[in-house]
C-alpha positions as CSV (number, residue, x, y, z in Angstrom):
1,M,23.9,138.3,162.4
2,M,24.5,140.7,159.9
3,A,22.1,143.6,158.9
4,R,20.2,142.8,155.5
5,F,20.3,146.4,154.9
6,S,22.1,149.4,156.2
7,P,20.3,151.5,158.9
8,G,19.2,154.3,156.5
9,T,18.3,151.7,153.6
10,E,15.7,149.7,156.2
11,Q,14.4,152.8,157.1
12,R,13.7,154.1,153.6
13,L,12.2,150.9,152.7
14,R,10.0,150.7,156.2
15,D,8.7,154.3,155.5
16,A,7.5,152.9,152.1
17,G,5.8,150.0,153.5
18,W,7.9,147.0,153.8
19,V,8.3,144.8,157.1
20,P,10.8,141.6,157.1
21,D,8.8,138.6,156.2
22,R,6.7,140.6,154.2
23,R,4.3,138.8,152.0
24,V,2.5,139.8,148.8
25,D,-0.3,138.2,147.3
26,L,0.8,137.4,143.6
27,T,-2.5,136.6,141.9
28,R,-3.6,139.9,140.4
29,W,-0.4,140.4,138.9
30,R,-0.3,136.9,137.9
31,A,-3.1,137.4,135.7
32,S,-2.4,140.9,134.2
33,L,0.9,140.0,133.6
34,S,0.6,136.5,131.5
35,E,2.3,137.9,128.8
36,F,5.5,137.3,130.3
37,T,7.2,134.4,131.5
38,W,7.3,134.0,135.4
39,H,10.7,132.9,137.2
40,E,11.3,131.9,141.0
41,A,13.6,134.8,141.6
42,A,10.7,137.3,140.1
43,E,7.7,135.6,143.1
44,K,10.5,135.6,145.9
45,F,11.1,139.7,145.0
46,L,7.9,140.5,144.6
47,R,6.2,138.6,147.5
48,E,8.6,140.3,149.5
49,F,8.7,143.9,147.9
50,G,5.9,144.3,145.6
51,G,3.8,147.2,146.0
52,I,6.0,149.7,147.8
53,R,7.3,152.9,146.7
54,V,10.4,154.6,147.7
55,E,10.1,158.6,147.2
56,L,13.9,160.0,147.2
57,D,15.4,163.1,145.5
58,G,18.8,164.8,146.0
59,P,22.6,163.7,145.7
60,G,23.5,159.8,146.0
61,V,27.0,158.4,146.6
62,T,27.5,158.3,142.9
63,R,24.2,159.1,140.6
64,A,21.3,161.2,141.7
65,L,19.1,159.9,144.1
66,E,15.1,159.0,142.1
67,P,12.2,157.7,143.5
68,F,11.5,154.0,142.0
69,E,8.2,152.2,142.5
70,L,8.3,148.1,142.8
71,D,5.2,147.3,140.5
72,P,5.4,144.7,137.3
73,E,2.2,145.8,136.0
74,L,4.4,149.3,135.1
75,A,5.6,147.2,132.1
76,V,2.1,145.6,130.7
77,G,2.6,145.6,126.9
78,E,6.2,145.5,127.2
79,A,6.4,141.5,126.9
80,G,8.4,142.3,123.7
81,R,11.3,144.9,124.9
82,F,11.8,142.6,127.7
83,A,12.0,139.3,125.3
84,E,14.4,140.7,123.1
85,L,16.6,142.6,125.4
86,S,16.7,139.0,127.0
87,E,17.6,137.6,124.1
88,R,20.4,140.0,123.7
89,F,22.0,140.0,127.0
90,G,21.3,136.1,127.7
91,R,19.2,136.5,130.9
92,H,15.1,136.0,131.7
93,F,14.1,140.0,132.5
94,F,11.2,140.1,134.4
95,P,9.7,143.7,135.3
96,V,9.5,144.5,138.8
97,G,8.8,148.4,138.5
98,E,10.4,151.2,137.4
99,V,13.0,154.4,138.2
100,G,12.2,157.3,137.9
101,Q,9.4,158.8,135.8
102,G,9.4,155.6,133.6
103,E,12.7,156.6,132.5
104,F,13.9,153.0,132.8
105,F,11.9,149.9,133.8
106,L,13.3,147.6,136.9
107,A,13.7,144.0,136.2
108,I,15.3,140.5,137.8
109,D,16.7,138.2,136.4
110,E,16.4,134.4,137.0
111,E,19.9,134.5,139.3
112,G,18.1,137.4,141.7
113,V,19.7,140.4,139.7
114,V,18.1,143.5,139.3
115,H,18.5,145.6,136.5
116,L,17.6,149.0,134.8
117,L,16.0,148.6,131.3
118,A,16.1,151.2,128.2
119,A,17.9,150.3,125.2
120,W,20.6,149.3,127.1
121,V,20.9,147.5,130.3
122,L,22.6,148.5,133.9
123,R,22.8,145.6,136.5
124,C,22.6,147.3,139.6
125,G,23.2,143.9,141.5
126,P,21.6,141.0,143.5
127,S,18.3,142.2,145.3
128,D,19.2,143.2,148.7
129,L,22.1,145.2,147.5
130,A,19.9,146.5,144.4
131,L,17.9,148.2,146.9
132,E,21.0,149.4,148.8
133,R,22.2,150.9,145.6
134,L,19.2,152.5,144.6
135,I,18.4,154.3,147.5
136,T,21.8,155.2,148.6
137,G,22.8,156.4,144.6
138,V,25.6,154.0,143.8
139,A,25.4,154.3,139.7
140,P,24.9,150.9,137.8
141,E,27.4,149.0,135.7
142,R,26.7,148.9,132.0
143,L,25.9,145.1,130.7
144,V,27.2,144.1,127.3
145,P,25.7,141.8,125.1
146,V,26.0,138.6,125.1
147,D,27.5,138.5,121.4
148,G,30.1,141.1,122.5
149,S,28.3,144.0,120.1
150,P,28.0,147.8,121.7
151,P,25.5,147.9,124.7
């Protein structure tokens, strides 16, 4: 059976408190994030990875390493921004945390793809690959809005 993460990524996740089959209670977040519409991919991701903070710095593969925190409450009050970007990019973004010192929100769409959100949207990839890329410093790709306008 193939490993889910590279050994280095798995160790970083474990150091942050993650273990395989981890199950986080979402009750508190459901109450505090009532301004957002939950979807199955967000629930699945946060049940396993919610509440961890991965400390990183230094050079990565194609971008600098930055710490990230998987806490959707960091986006409380930002439902309007998430709704606007969801409409513009034709996806249903749900907050799952932030990168660095809040430069980007981390969001997951209904297909389980993780993105970095600011005034534009960057695609990190499906959830496991996205975590691998965040931890190893692989640059995300810029998404093009559904109307074809400049990102």
